[in-house]
Each structure stands twice: as C-alpha cells, then as structure tokens.
N, C-alpha and C positions, 0 to 999 in steps of 0.2 A: 381410649385410643380408637381412632376411626379405622374400620376394617374395609379393605377394598377387595373386589372379586370381579373376575371377567374383565369387561371393558370399563375398568375404573368405576364400577358401580359402587356408590357409597351405601354401605349397609347400615350406617348410623343415621337416624332420622334427625334432620336439621330444620331450624325455623325457615319457613318459606318452601319446604318440600311439599309435594303432594303425597298423600297416602290413600290407599284403598281400604276403607273400613269394611271388613267382611263380617256380616252377621250370619248369613246362610247363603245358599246357592242363588236365591232370588233377590236377596237384599244386600247390595253393596253400594258404597258411597265414596266417590272420589272427593277428598277434602284437602284444602291447603292448611298446613300446620302453622299456626300463629299463636304467640303468647297472648293469653287473655281471651282467646276466641272460644266460644261454646258452639258445638255442633248439635243441633236438636233433632231427635228422631222420636218415633212413637214408643221407643224403648228407653226414653230418657235422653239427657244430653251428655256430651263428652267434652271434657276440658282438653282442647287440642294441645295446649302448651305442655301438658304432662308427657306428651310423646317425645319432646325434644331430648335428644341424647340417648333414647332407647333404640333397640335394634329392630329392623323390619321383621315382621312375623310375631312381634310381641302382642300379648293380650292386653286389652284395656277395657275397664268396666264403665258403664254409663251410670248416671245418677240413680237409676232404678236397679242397678245390679246386673244388667244384661252384659254378657261378654262379647266383645268385638275383637277382631284381630287386625292389626295395622300392617297391611301388606304393601310391598313396593309395586306401584302400578306398572304393568307390562304394556307394551304397545297395544295389545288386544283390548286391555281395559280402557286405555285412553280413547281408542276408536269407538268403543261402545258408550263411553261417557262424554263424547264430544257434544258441543253446542250445535244442535242440528237445525239447519235451515233447509236442508235438502235430504233426500233419502240416502242413507249410508249403506254401503255394501256390507254384507254379512261376512264374518271372519272366514267362513268356509269358502267363499268366492275369492276373497283377498288372498288366502293361502294358496289356492290353486293358481291364481294369476302370477304370484311371485315364483311359484315352482315352474310354470311354463316359460316365464321370461328368463329364468336362469341368472338373475342379477345377484350381485354381491358387492363387497367393499370395492369402491372405485368405479362402479358402473355409472353410466350416464343415461338417464331415462326422461322421456317427455310424457306428460300426462295431460288429459283434458276430459271433462272439466274438473276443476278443483273441488267444487261443491263445499262441503263442510271440512274438507281436509283429512278425512279418515284414511282414504287410500294413500294420500300424500304422506301421512305419518308412517305408514307401513313401508312405503318405498324409501323414504329418507332413512329409516332405521336399517333397511337392508343394504343401502349403498354407502353408509358412513364407514370410516371417517373421511375418506377422500373422494367420494362419489358426488353426484349432483342430480337433483330432480328439478326439471323445468315444468312448471305447472301452469297451464293456460285456463283462464276463466273469463267469460264475457261479463258476468254479473258482478259489479263492484261490491255490493252488499254481501254476496256469498264469499267473495275473496277476503273481505274484512273479517268475517266470522272464521274462515279457514286460517287466516294469519294468527288470530288469537289462539285457536286450538293447537296449531303447530308450535307456536311460541311456548305454550304451557307444557307441551310434551318435550321441550328442550331440543327441538330438531330443526329450527329455522335456519341454522347455519349451513344446512345441507340442501336447502330449497331455494329456488328462484321463482317467485310468483310473477306471472305475466298476465296482464289484462289484455285480452284480444281474442279474435275469432280464429281458431286453429284451422278452420276449413279454408282460410285464405293462405295457409302455409305455415311452416315452422322455420324459426330462425337458426336452429341448431343443425349440425351435420355430424355424421359418424356416431350416432346414438346406438346404444346397445339394445334399447327397447322403447316402444311407444305403447302406451296403454290408454284406452279411451272409455270413458263412462259418460256418454252423451247421446242425444237423440238421433244424430245422423252420422255415425262413424264411417259409412261408405264414402262420404265426401272428403274424408281425410286420408284414405288409402294411398292415393298417388303421392300426396305430400309426405306421408310416413315413409314410403319407399325411398323417396329422395333423401330423407333425413337419417335413415338407418344405415349402419355399416353393413357390409356383406355378412350374411347369416344372422343379422339382427332380427329381433322378434317383434311382431305386431300382435297386440291383444286388444280385445274389446269386450265390454259387458253390455248386453242388450236385454231388456225385459220382454220383448215380443219377437216372435219368429219371423215376422215380416222384415224387421230390422236386420236380423241375421242373414236372411236371404239376399238382401241388397248388399250387405257387407261382403259376404262370400263371393257374390258375383263380381264385385269390384276387385277383390283380391285375385280372382282368376284372370282378370284382365291385365294384371301386372305380374312381374317376375317374383312370385311368392310360391313356396312349396310347403308341404306339411300343414295344409289347411285343415283345421279341425274345430268342431263346435261340440261342447258338452253342456250338460245340465247337472248340477249337484244337488242331491237331496240329503238332508240331515235330520235324524231324529234322536232324541235323548232316550236313555234307558233308565227307568227307576229300579234301582238295585236294593232289594231287601230280602231277607231270608224267607223262602217259600212263596214270595210274591213279586219276583222280578218280572218286569214287563215293560214294553215301550210306553212312553208318555202318550196320553190321549191326544194332545196337541203337538204339532211338529212344524218345523220350517220346511215347507214344500218348495214350490217354485219361487225363486227370487229373480233369476235371470239366466240367460244363455251366455256362455263364455267361448269366444272365438279366438283362435290363435293361428299364426302363420309365420314363416321364416323367409326373409329376403334372400334372393339369389341374384347373381350377376349374369347378364346376357353377353 
C-alpha cells in the first residue's frame, strides 16, 4: 500500500522517481529509478530497479557490498544537484531570501535571472500549490537548462518562464516579491516598485559591494523602506568525541543580500 504524508508526498519509491543515494556526507547521488538500470560508483554498482516498491529511507547495497540509503530528494538536494550552466546560490543565501520575502502558498513572485533554475525551484516550492513564479532570463540556453531542472523537480506547473530583459520592465502587477540575481539590479528597482503591491518585498543577490551601493542608492530614490544589506557566513563543525572543531575549509563570502519593502506615497 502506498503511504502518503504531508503535501501528498509519496513515500513508496516508484519507477521514474528520483532518489538521493546517500553514502556519506560528501558523497550523494541523485539518480532516476528505472527497471534494468545500473548506477555505477567507485563502491560498485546499484541495481536501481530493486528500489521500486520500497520505502524512502531504505538501505540498498552495491555490488561490492557498500551500504547506501535511498532518500527522497528535498528541494535543497535538487538545487545542489542541478545541471549548472551558471553559478548557483548557496542554500544559506536562498533560505535567507525566502525568509525576507515572507512568501508562502499563493504568493506571486518575479525573479531574474533564471540561470540554472536553482532559486526558481525554491521559490516554486514555497508558493505552491496556488502561487506563481515569473522567471525572466535573457539567455535562451540558460533557460533551456533551467526548464529541464525545474521539470525534473516536478515544479514546472508553478513557474512561468519568460525570455526577456527585465531592465526594460515587468509585465506583472500586484506582486508579493521581486528577487534579482543579476549583474545590474539597480536598473530594475523602478520597475520592481511599479510591479509590487503595497508592502511588497524587493530582494537582490550581488557578489560585489559596488553593485550593492548602486542598488541601495536606487532604492533610496524610490518609495522603499526597511532597506537592509547583509552577508551570511557559514562553517561546518566536525563533531567527534574529544576532537570537535570547525572544518578547515568553509563557505566564506558568496554574496551580499539586499532587501527593502515598498510603501505608497
């Protein structure tokens, strides 16, 4: 019998589903479950068809006896495993942007640029089942890659991909939020203000402080309040008895996150 939980998440693995094969913290693989398919790793191969009908979280052994676990891919997993033609935002930045925007089921959000669709997937997951993400991208090849990634995540029905230059304006009105991951976000500030509903949220991700300065200057020239820029630093901790310590390598600077809220004059 198929078990359901939460948002009708199917807990039984079916043919055609994606699974996240977990070996350890650093070695995970997102693989499509198909009868007759073998997935090869340095620890031996796995017969993917043997997972059909089993429950997510089940162990599966490779031909060499290595134990993997078949996990259900979360949005964060799909983001990290996307086909990348552009730089993908880190989960730490995506999580903060979602928090700042305050979006949820039913929200309408515009995004630029789509890139590989990583942020798009996170937005679509947040606004479903009756919200909408309008994602603008100039580069057709990037958009094709993004479409494939979004389709594989099962989120395309909540996304409308638009090929065009958002610096020339947005087609939407009454949006709850606008989020930008592009080189010149300051050129969109005026258009974003026009497209947002009252109290709607503007957010942008910029790798350099010069971009932030121009964006904040543009925000101050329009009716926005609560203008803020932050930088998030994340480091993992290696936990082991009597030798717990931070990892030697860490995610330092990835970018600056700017947010503001529209007001009416």
